[in-house]
C-alpha positions in Angstrom: 10.1 13.5 -50.5 9.5 9.8 -51.0 6.5 10.0 -48.6 5.0 12.8 -50.6 5.6 10.9 -53.8 3.7 7.9 -52.4 0.9 10.1 -51.3 0.6 11.5 -54.8 0.6 7.9 -56.1 -2.6 7.1 -54.3 -4.4 10.4 -54.6 -3.7 11.7 -58.1 -5.9 10.7 -61.0 -4.8 11.7 -64.5 -6.2 11.3 -68.0 -3.8 10.8 -70.9 -4.8 9.7 -74.4 -3.2 7.0 -76.5 -3.6 6.0 -80.1 -7.1 5.6 -81.4 -8.7 2.3 -82.4 -11.3 1.9 -85.0 -14.6 0.7 -83.6 -17.1 1.0 -86.4 -17.1 1.8 -90.2 -19.8 2.6 -92.7 -18.9 2.9 -96.4 -19.5 1.1 -99.7 -17.7 -2.0 -98.4 -18.9 -1.9 -94.8 -22.6 -1.5 -94.1 -23.8 -4.8 -92.6 -26.0 -4.2 -89.6 -26.7 -0.6 -90.4 -30.3 0.6 -90.8 -31.6 3.3 -93.1 -35.1 4.2 -92.0 -36.4 4.9 -95.5 -37.6 1.4 -96.2 -37.8 1.7 -100.0 -34.1 2.5 -100.2 -31.8 -0.4 -99.5 -28.3 0.1 -98.1 -26.0 -1.3 -100.7 -22.8 -0.3 -102.6 -24.7 1.4 -105.4 -27.0 3.4 -103.3 -24.2 4.6 -101.0 -22.1 5.5 -104.1 -25.0 7.3 -105.7 -25.8 9.4 -102.6 -29.1 7.7 -101.9 -28.5 7.3 -98.2 -29.7 10.8 -97.5 -30.8 12.3 -94.1 -33.8 14.6 -94.2 -37.4 15.1 -93.1 -40.2 14.5 -95.6 -43.9 14.5 -94.7 -44.3 12.7 -91.4 -41.1 10.7 -91.7 -37.5 11.4 -90.7 -34.9 9.4 -92.7 -32.0 8.6 -90.5 -29.0 6.2 -90.5 -28.5 3.9 -87.4 -25.5 1.7 -86.7 -25.4 -1.7 -85.1 -24.5 -1.8 -81.4 -21.0 -0.8 -80.7 -19.0 -2.3 -77.8 -16.3 0.1 -76.7 -14.9 -1.8 -73.7 -12.0 0.1 -72.2 -12.7 3.2 -74.3 -13.3 6.6 -72.7 -13.6 8.9 -75.7 -14.8 8.4 -79.2 -14.6 10.6 -82.3 -17.2 10.2 -85.1 -15.7 11.1 -88.5 -18.3 11.6 -91.3 -17.8 12.1 -95.0 -21.0 13.2 -96.8 -22.4 15.3 -99.7 -25.0 18.0 -99.4 -27.8 17.5 -101.9 -28.4 21.0 -103.3 -31.7 21.5 -105.2 -32.6 25.0 -106.1 -35.9 25.7 -108.0 -39.1 27.6 -107.4 -40.1 25.3 -104.6 -36.9 24.6 -102.8 -33.9 26.7 -101.8 -30.8 25.2 -100.3 -30.3 26.0 -96.6 -27.0 24.8 -95.0 -28.5 25.2 -91.5 -31.4 22.9 -92.3 -28.9 20.3 -93.6 -26.8 20.5 -90.5 -26.5 17.0 -89.0 -27.2 15.7 -85.5 -25.1 12.8 -84.2 -26.6 10.8 -81.4 -25.5 7.9 -79.2 -28.4 5.6 -78.4 -28.8 2.8 -75.8 -30.2 -0.6 -76.6 -33.8 0.7 -76.4 -32.8 3.5 -78.8 -33.2 6.2 -76.2 -30.8 9.1 -76.7 -27.7 9.0 -74.4 -25.8 11.8 -75.9 -26.4 14.2 -78.8 -24.5 16.9 -80.7 -25.6 19.0 -83.7 -22.9 20.1 -86.1 -23.8 23.3 -87.8 -23.0 24.0 -91.5 -22.6 27.7 -92.4 -21.3 27.3 -96.0 -22.7 25.8 -99.2 -20.1 23.3 -100.2 -21.3 20.0 -101.7 -18.5 17.9 -100.2 -18.7 17.6 -96.4 -16.4 16.3 -93.8 -16.9 16.8 -90.0 -15.9 15.2 -86.7 -17.9 15.0 -83.5 -16.2 14.0 -80.2 -18.0 12.3 -77.2 -16.7 11.4 -73.8 -18.3 8.0 -73.0 -16.7 7.4 -69.6 -20.1 7.8 -68.0 -21.7 5.1 -70.1 -21.4 2.2 -67.7 -21.2 -0.7 -70.2 -19.6 1.4 -73.0 -22.3 0.1 -75.4 -24.2 2.3 -77.8 -25.7 2.7 -81.3 -24.9 5.7 -83.5 -27.7 7.6 -85.2 -27.1 10.3 -87.9 -30.0 12.6 -88.7 -30.9 16.0 -90.2 -34.1 16.7 -88.4 -34.8 20.0 -90.1 -33.6 19.2 -93.6 -36.0 19.1 -96.6 -35.5 17.7 -100.1 -33.2 20.5 -101.0 -31.0 20.3 -97.9 -30.6 16.6 -97.4 -27.2 15.2 -96.4 -26.1 12.0 -98.2 -23.8 9.8 -96.0 -20.8 8.4 -97.8 -18.5 7.2 -95.0 -18.6 7.0 -91.2 -15.7 6.0 -89.0 -15.9 5.8 -85.2 -12.6 5.7 -83.4 -12.2 5.1 -79.7 -9.4 6.2 -77.4 -8.6 4.6 -74.0 -6.6 6.3 -71.3 -2.9 5.4 -70.9 -2.5 3.6 -67.6 -6.3 3.0 -67.1 -5.7 -0.7 -66.7 -9.2 -1.6 -65.3 -11.1 0.6 -67.7 -12.9 2.7 -65.1 -12.1 6.0 -66.8 -9.3 7.3 -64.5 -5.8 6.3 -63.6 -5.4 5.5 -59.9 -3.7 3.1 -57.5 -6.4 0.6 -58.4 -4.7 0.1 -61.8 -1.5 -0.8 -60.0 -3.4 -3.3 -57.8 -4.9 -4.9 -60.9 -1.5 -5.4 -62.5 0.0 -6.8 -59.3 -3.0 -9.3 -59.1 -2.1 -10.5 -62.6 1.6 -10.6 -62.1 1.5 -12.4 -58.8 -1.7 -14.5 -59.1 -2.4 -14.7 -62.8 -5.8 -12.9 -62.3 -6.6 -11.0 -65.5 -10.4 -10.7 -64.8 -10.2 -6.9 -64.2 -7.6 -6.1 -66.9 -8.9 -4.0 -69.9 -5.7 -2.2 -71.0 -2.9 -3.9 -69.3 -0.1 -3.5 -71.8 0.6 0.1 -70.7 4.0 0.4 -72.4 2.8 -1.2 -75.6 5.5 -3.8 -75.9 3.2 -6.7 -76.5 3.3 -8.3 -73.0 2.2 -7.4 -69.5 5.2 -7.2 -67.2 6.5 -5.2 -64.2 7.5 -2.6 -66.7 3.8 -1.8 -67.1 3.5 -1.2 -63.3 6.4 1.2 -63.6 4.6 2.9 -66.5 1.5 3.4 -64.4 3.6 4.8 -61.5 5.1 7.3 -63.9 1.7 8.4 -65.1 0.4 8.8 -61.5 3.5 10.9 -60.6 3.2 13.1 -63.7 6.4 11.8 -65.2 5.0 10.8 -68.6 
């Protein structure tokens, strides 16, 4: 039985989520470094509050909102939480279409090439909007990205004004070295620290969340590997 347990320890790889950490915020108090691609509308407290940071297509231009670079070291999954308002204009020229105003959330690399993309579809006509988009970023090697919000098909009557964006990241419990899985390598990293003081490979070493890295964290990783937590 002990031999089988040891075999499992070295072969089993499990993913378990822990509490989320806030990585990025956009709102009336937090907008430094964000870019709104409509150059004649400045990102400021008043324009955010008055729904001027609107995503839509007009003429040859797409008006989008782009974040500063996010560094999500040790994070494997993120959730993008967006609070917005649909701008509903209905007259002879424009008719509100919720599908047109459905947002696309993208992760971009440093050259602003798209890494991941998801379109969230609206089907109702509410003005107040809240939605969440989840991304697994364990395959993004350096865990660095920019966030872009767009409504590629929206017109003036279907624009989406962004009020607040929160990006939260979640690491994996027991993923000490931040490689996206829990394996015997995480135990090795902890032993290197405890025996030799080498913390160069530690990303999430305080597995039991008691504020320090001790042998108890090794035990916690063992428990995860054996499916006991």
